[in-house]
C-alpha positions as CSV (number, residue, x, y, z in Angstrom):
1,M,0.1,-0.1,0.0
2,G,3.0,2.4,-0.2
3,D,4.2,4.4,2.8
4,I,0.9,5.5,4.1
5,H,0.0,4.5,7.7
6,I,-3.3,3.0,8.6
7,G,-4.3,5.9,10.9
8,E,-3.7,8.4,8.0
9,A,-5.6,6.1,5.7
10,K,-8.6,6.0,7.9
11,E,-8.6,9.7,8.3
12,N,-8.4,10.2,4.5
13,I,-11.3,7.9,4.1
14,S,-13.6,9.2,6.8
15,N,-12.8,12.9,6.3
16,R,-12.9,13.0,2.5
17,G,-15.9,10.7,2.2
18,F,-14.2,8.5,-0.4
19,L,-11.1,6.4,-0.7
20,D,-8.1,8.4,-1.9
21,V,-5.3,6.1,-0.9
22,E,-2.8,4.6,-3.2
23,V,-2.7,0.8,-3.5
24,D,0.6,-1.1,-4.1
25,P,0.2,-2.1,-7.9
26,T,1.8,-5.6,-7.1
27,I,-1.0,-6.6,-4.7
28,D,-3.3,-9.4,-5.9
29,L,-6.5,-7.6,-5.3
30,F,-8.7,-10.6,-6.1
31,G,-6.9,-12.8,-3.7
32,E,-6.8,-10.1,-1.0
33,I,-10.4,-9.4,-1.2
34,E,-11.2,-13.3,-0.9
35,R,-8.9,-13.3,2.1
36,L,-10.6,-10.4,3.8
37,K,-14.0,-12.0,3.0
38,K,-13.0,-15.2,5.2
39,E,-11.2,-13.2,7.9
40,K,-14.0,-10.8,8.5
41,N,-17.1,-12.9,7.6
42,A,-17.8,-10.4,4.9
43,I,-20.1,-10.6,1.9
44,V,-19.8,-8.6,-1.2
45,L,-23.0,-7.7,-3.1
46,A,-22.7,-6.0,-6.4
47,H,-25.2,-4.4,-8.8
48,Y,-25.0,-5.4,-12.4
49,Y,-23.8,-1.9,-13.3
50,Q,-20.6,-2.3,-11.6
51,E,-17.4,-2.7,-13.6
52,P,-16.6,-6.3,-14.6
53,D,-13.8,-6.9,-12.0
54,I,-16.1,-6.1,-9.3
55,Q,-18.8,-8.3,-10.6
56,D,-16.4,-11.2,-10.8
57,V,-15.2,-10.9,-7.3
58,A,-18.7,-10.5,-5.8
59,D,-20.6,-13.1,-3.9
60,Y,-23.8,-12.1,-5.2
61,I,-24.7,-10.0,-8.3
62,G,-28.2,-8.8,-8.9
63,D,-30.7,-6.0,-9.5
64,S,-32.2,-3.9,-6.7
65,L,-34.8,-6.5,-5.7
66,G,-32.4,-9.4,-5.7
67,L,-29.8,-7.4,-3.7
68,A,-32.4,-6.3,-1.1
69,Q,-33.5,-9.9,-0.7
70,K,-29.9,-11.1,-0.3
71,A,-29.1,-8.3,2.2
72,E,-32.1,-9.3,4.3
73,K,-31.1,-13.0,4.5
74,T,-27.2,-12.8,4.8
75,D,-25.6,-14.1,8.0
76,A,-22.3,-12.2,7.2
77,D,-21.1,-9.8,9.9
78,I,-20.0,-7.3,7.2
79,I,-22.0,-6.3,4.1
80,V,-19.9,-4.6,1.4
81,F,-22.2,-3.0,-1.1
82,A,-20.7,-2.4,-4.5
83,G,-23.4,-0.1,-5.8
84,V,-24.6,3.3,-5.0
85,H,-25.6,5.0,-1.7
86,F,-29.4,4.1,-1.7
87,M,-28.5,0.4,-2.1
88,A,-26.2,0.4,0.9
89,E,-28.7,2.3,3.0
90,T,-31.4,-0.3,2.0
91,A,-29.0,-3.0,3.4
92,K,-28.5,-1.0,6.6
93,I,-32.2,-0.6,7.0
94,L,-32.6,-4.4,6.9
95,N,-29.6,-5.1,8.9
96,P,-29.2,-2.7,11.8
97,N,-26.7,-4.9,13.6
98,K,-24.4,-5.6,10.8
99,K,-21.6,-3.3,9.5
100,V,-22.5,-2.1,6.0
101,L,-19.8,-0.6,3.8
102,L,-19.8,1.3,0.6
103,P,-16.5,1.6,-1.4
104,D,-17.1,5.2,-2.3
105,L,-19.5,7.5,-0.5
106,K,-19.8,9.8,-3.5
107,A,-21.5,7.0,-5.3
108,G,-24.8,8.6,-5.4
109,C,-27.8,8.4,-7.7
110,S,-29.3,11.1,-10.0
111,L,-32.8,9.5,-9.6
112,A,-32.6,9.4,-5.9
113,D,-31.3,13.1,-5.9
114,S,-34.2,14.1,-7.9
115,A,-36.6,13.7,-4.8
116,P,-35.6,16.0,-2.1
117,P,-37.4,14.9,1.1
118,D,-38.9,18.3,2.0
119,L,-40.3,18.9,-1.3
120,F,-41.7,15.4,-1.6
121,R,-43.3,15.8,1.8
122,Q,-45.1,19.0,0.6
123,F,-46.1,17.0,-2.6
124,K,-47.6,14.1,-0.6
125,A,-49.5,16.6,1.6
126,Q,-51.3,17.9,-1.5
127,H,-52.6,14.3,-2.1
128,P,-53.7,13.3,1.5
129,D,-55.8,10.3,0.2
130,H,-53.1,8.8,-2.0
131,L,-51.1,5.7,-1.1
132,V,-47.3,6.3,-1.9
133,I,-45.4,3.6,-3.9
134,S,-41.8,4.5,-4.2
135,Y,-39.3,3.0,-6.5
136,I,-36.3,1.6,-4.5
137,N,-33.9,4.0,-6.2
138,C,-34.7,6.7,-3.6
139,T,-33.1,7.9,-0.2
140,A,-34.1,6.5,3.3
141,D,-36.0,9.7,3.8
142,I,-38.3,9.0,0.9
143,K,-38.7,5.5,1.8
144,A,-39.8,6.7,5.2
145,L,-42.5,8.8,3.6
146,S,-43.7,5.8,1.5
147,D,-46.2,3.2,2.0
148,I,-44.7,0.5,-0.3
149,I,-41.3,0.3,-2.0
150,C,-41.0,-1.4,-5.5
151,T,-38.3,-2.3,-7.9
152,S,-38.5,-2.5,-11.7
153,S,-38.8,-6.3,-11.3
154,N,-41.9,-6.2,-9.1
155,A,-43.4,-2.9,-9.7
156,E,-46.2,-4.1,-11.9
157,K,-47.3,-6.7,-9.3
158,I,-47.1,-4.2,-6.6
159,V,-49.4,-1.6,-8.3
160,E,-51.9,-4.4,-9.3
161,S,-51.9,-5.5,-5.6
162,I,-53.5,-2.2,-4.7
163,P,-57.3,-1.9,-4.7
164,V,-58.4,-0.1,-7.9
165,D,-60.3,2.5,-5.9
166,Q,-57.2,3.5,-4.0
167,P,-55.4,6.5,-5.5
168,I,-51.6,6.2,-5.8
169,I,-48.6,8.5,-5.9
170,F,-45.7,6.8,-7.8
171,A,-42.3,8.3,-7.1
172,P,-39.6,9.2,-8.0
173,D,-39.2,7.9,-11.6
174,K,-41.7,9.4,-14.0
175,N,-40.6,7.2,-16.9
176,L,-41.1,4.0,-15.0
177,G,-44.4,5.4,-13.6
178,S,-45.7,6.3,-17.1
179,Y,-44.9,2.8,-18.2
180,L,-46.8,1.3,-15.3
181,I,-49.7,3.5,-16.1
182,K,-49.9,2.0,-19.5
183,K,-49.3,-1.7,-18.3
184,T,-51.7,-1.5,-15.4
185,G,-54.3,1.0,-16.5
186,R,-53.9,2.9,-13.1
187,N,-54.1,6.7,-13.2
188,M,-51.3,7.4,-10.8
189,V,-49.9,10.8,-9.8
190,L,-46.2,10.9,-10.7
191,W,-43.4,12.7,-9.1
192,N,-41.1,14.4,-11.7
193,G,-37.9,12.5,-11.4
194,A,-35.6,10.5,-13.7
195,C,-32.4,8.7,-14.1
196,M,-29.7,10.6,-16.0
197,V,-28.4,7.4,-17.6
198,H,-31.7,6.2,-18.9
199,E,-32.9,9.7,-20.1
200,I,-30.1,10.4,-22.5
201,F,-30.4,7.5,-25.0
202,S,-30.6,8.9,-28.5
203,L,-33.6,7.7,-30.5
204,E,-32.0,8.8,-33.8
205,K,-28.7,6.9,-33.0
206,I,-30.5,3.8,-32.0
207,T,-32.6,4.0,-35.1
208,R,-29.4,4.2,-37.2
209,L,-27.8,1.3,-35.2
210,K,-30.8,-0.8,-35.9
211,I,-30.5,-0.1,-39.6
212,R,-27.0,-1.4,-39.5
213,H,-28.0,-4.4,-37.5
214,P,-31.5,-5.3,-38.8
215,Q,-31.7,-8.6,-37.1
216,A,-30.9,-7.1,-33.7
217,K,-33.6,-6.9,-31.1
218,I,-33.8,-3.7,-29.0
219,I,-34.3,-4.4,-25.3
220,A,-34.8,-1.6,-22.8
221,H,-35.2,-0.8,-19.0
222,P,-38.5,0.9,-18.2
223,E,-36.6,3.9,-16.7
224,C,-35.9,4.8,-20.4
225,E,-38.1,7.5,-22.0
226,E,-41.4,6.6,-23.8
227,P,-40.0,7.0,-27.5
228,I,-37.3,4.4,-26.6
229,L,-39.7,2.1,-25.0
230,R,-42.0,2.4,-28.0
231,I,-39.4,0.9,-30.4
232,A,-38.2,-1.7,-28.0
233,D,-38.8,-5.5,-28.7
234,F,-38.6,-6.2,-24.9
235,I,-38.9,-4.0,-21.8
236,G,-37.7,-5.3,-18.5
237,S,-35.7,-4.9,-15.3
238,T,-32.1,-5.5,-15.3
239,T,-32.6,-9.2,-14.3
240,G,-35.4,-9.4,-16.9
241,L,-33.3,-8.1,-19.7
242,L,-30.5,-10.6,-18.7
243,K,-32.8,-13.5,-18.6
244,Y,-34.6,-12.5,-21.9
245,S,-31.2,-12.3,-23.7
246,Q,-30.3,-15.7,-22.6
247,E,-33.6,-17.5,-23.5
248,D,-34.6,-15.5,-26.6
249,D,-33.7,-16.9,-30.1
250,A,-32.1,-13.7,-31.5
251,K,-28.4,-13.5,-31.9
252,E,-27.9,-9.7,-31.6
253,Y,-29.2,-7.2,-29.1
254,I,-29.2,-3.4,-28.8
255,V,-29.3,-2.9,-25.0
256,A,-30.8,0.4,-23.7
257,T,-29.6,0.4,-20.1
258,E,-26.4,0.9,-18.3
259,T,-23.6,-0.9,-19.9
260,G,-22.5,-2.9,-16.9
261,I,-25.1,-5.5,-17.6
262,L,-23.4,-6.5,-20.9
263,H,-20.7,-8.3,-19.0
264,Q,-23.1,-10.8,-17.5
265,M,-25.0,-11.0,-20.9
266,Q,-21.8,-11.8,-22.6
267,K,-20.7,-14.3,-20.0
268,A,-24.1,-16.2,-20.2
269,R,-24.3,-16.2,-24.0
270,P,-20.8,-15.7,-25.6
271,D,-22.4,-16.9,-28.8
272,K,-24.5,-13.7,-29.0
273,T,-23.6,-10.1,-29.8
274,F,-24.6,-7.3,-27.4
275,I,-24.5,-3.7,-28.5
276,P,-24.7,-0.8,-26.0
277,A,-27.5,1.6,-27.0
278,P,-25.8,5.0,-27.8
279,P,-26.6,8.2,-25.7
280,D,-27.2,11.7,-27.0
281,N,-23.6,12.8,-26.6
282,S,-20.2,11.9,-28.0
283,C,-19.9,8.6,-26.2
284,A,-20.5,5.3,-27.9
285,C,-22.1,3.7,-24.7
286,N,-23.9,4.9,-21.6
287,D,-22.1,4.5,-18.2
288,C,-23.5,5.5,-14.8
289,P,-20.8,7.8,-13.5
290,H,-22.0,7.1,-10.0
291,M,-21.8,3.4,-10.3
292,K,-18.5,3.5,-12.0
293,L,-16.9,5.5,-9.0
294,N,-16.5,2.1,-7.3
295,T,-13.3,0.3,-8.3
296,L,-11.5,-2.9,-7.2
297,E,-9.0,-0.9,-5.4
298,K,-11.6,1.0,-3.4
299,L,-13.4,-2.3,-2.7
300,Y,-10.1,-3.7,-1.2
301,L,-9.5,-0.6,0.9
302,C,-13.0,-0.5,2.0
303,M,-12.8,-4.1,3.3
304,E,-9.3,-3.6,4.7
305,Y,-10.2,-0.6,6.9
306,E,-13.9,-1.2,7.1
307,L,-14.7,2.3,5.9
308,P,-16.7,4.2,4.7
309,E,-19.5,2.8,6.9
310,I,-23.3,3.5,6.4
311,T,-24.9,4.7,9.6
312,M,-28.5,5.7,10.2
313,N,-30.8,7.3,12.8
314,E,-32.9,4.4,14.3
315,Q,-36.1,6.3,14.0
316,L,-35.5,6.9,10.3
317,R,-34.4,3.2,9.8
318,L,-37.6,1.9,11.3
319,A,-39.8,4.2,9.4
320,A,-38.0,3.3,6.1
321,R,-38.1,-0.4,6.8
322,K,-41.9,-0.8,6.9
323,P,-42.4,-0.1,3.2
324,I,-39.6,-2.3,2.3
325,E,-41.0,-5.2,4.2
326,R,-44.4,-4.7,2.4
327,M,-42.6,-5.0,-0.8
328,L,-40.7,-8.2,0.2
329,E,-44.0,-9.7,1.5
330,I,-45.8,-9.0,-1.9
331,S,-42.8,-10.2,-3.8
332,A,-42.8,-13.5,-1.8
333,K,-46.5,-13.8,-2.4
334,Y,-46.1,-13.6,-6.2
335,G,-42.9,-15.7,-6.2
336,L,-40.8,-12.7,-7.5
């Protein structure tokens, strides 16, 4: 690790909010992370949008629903969450007595940031008779203001489980909310939030890409805007897209979601071609800058020093846990 002392490293980590410590380039990071898992009874949970090296070293890779379920059931003493802040918060909400670590505290979420708690509280007060369903991509404060949490995997079933005469607020993703309105026929009130990654796909570029690859199927995450969803051959959660690409007969896919998922798609079906859908900028693919803040080096340091740690006020944790529990109960009922 160079000449830096442990005390100095911890101060850098805790004070700066992210890991800014140089790692000896000769260290076998994969081997060291496996060692630390065993020594500390730690589990590494990684989202599909993480870089390939992190996915390969993780004990479990999944989407938001799978990660929440795994976090709830783990018997590890330490949960290392290779994802973004709201995901680590969710793990802490479900595991108050476990140490929850996030490799980079600056790994936030544009969608979660689009719903400030104070403004959402006012919005909720304007619709006093509405039940609040919030997408899991939100802060603990928004979860605490919600009645039920959902993910893109179970959102449709969650909405359909609510009596038809019960008005609903859906937050914070307006694109997912609009998609659910079309799927379920429910006239929900939507909060005006969105994911920066899924909002910048270029319809024009995707159309040109489709002309060059006429046999390719377009598969898209429901956080995408409506024009992208309109031309998609399949719409689904991250796990849904992965499963579809494994089981479907096509040989080429244009994938409209964060590019991290392509690693698992290619591993599962090396005989197929997966093309990242281009965004409306100069980049060829669409990466989440927050997800990609986590690196294998930061993951190693995070486990070595057990920092940065996610902590939470107990009153907030209990309030945020209730709607997550309702989600898990409904998911279990429908076998999701």
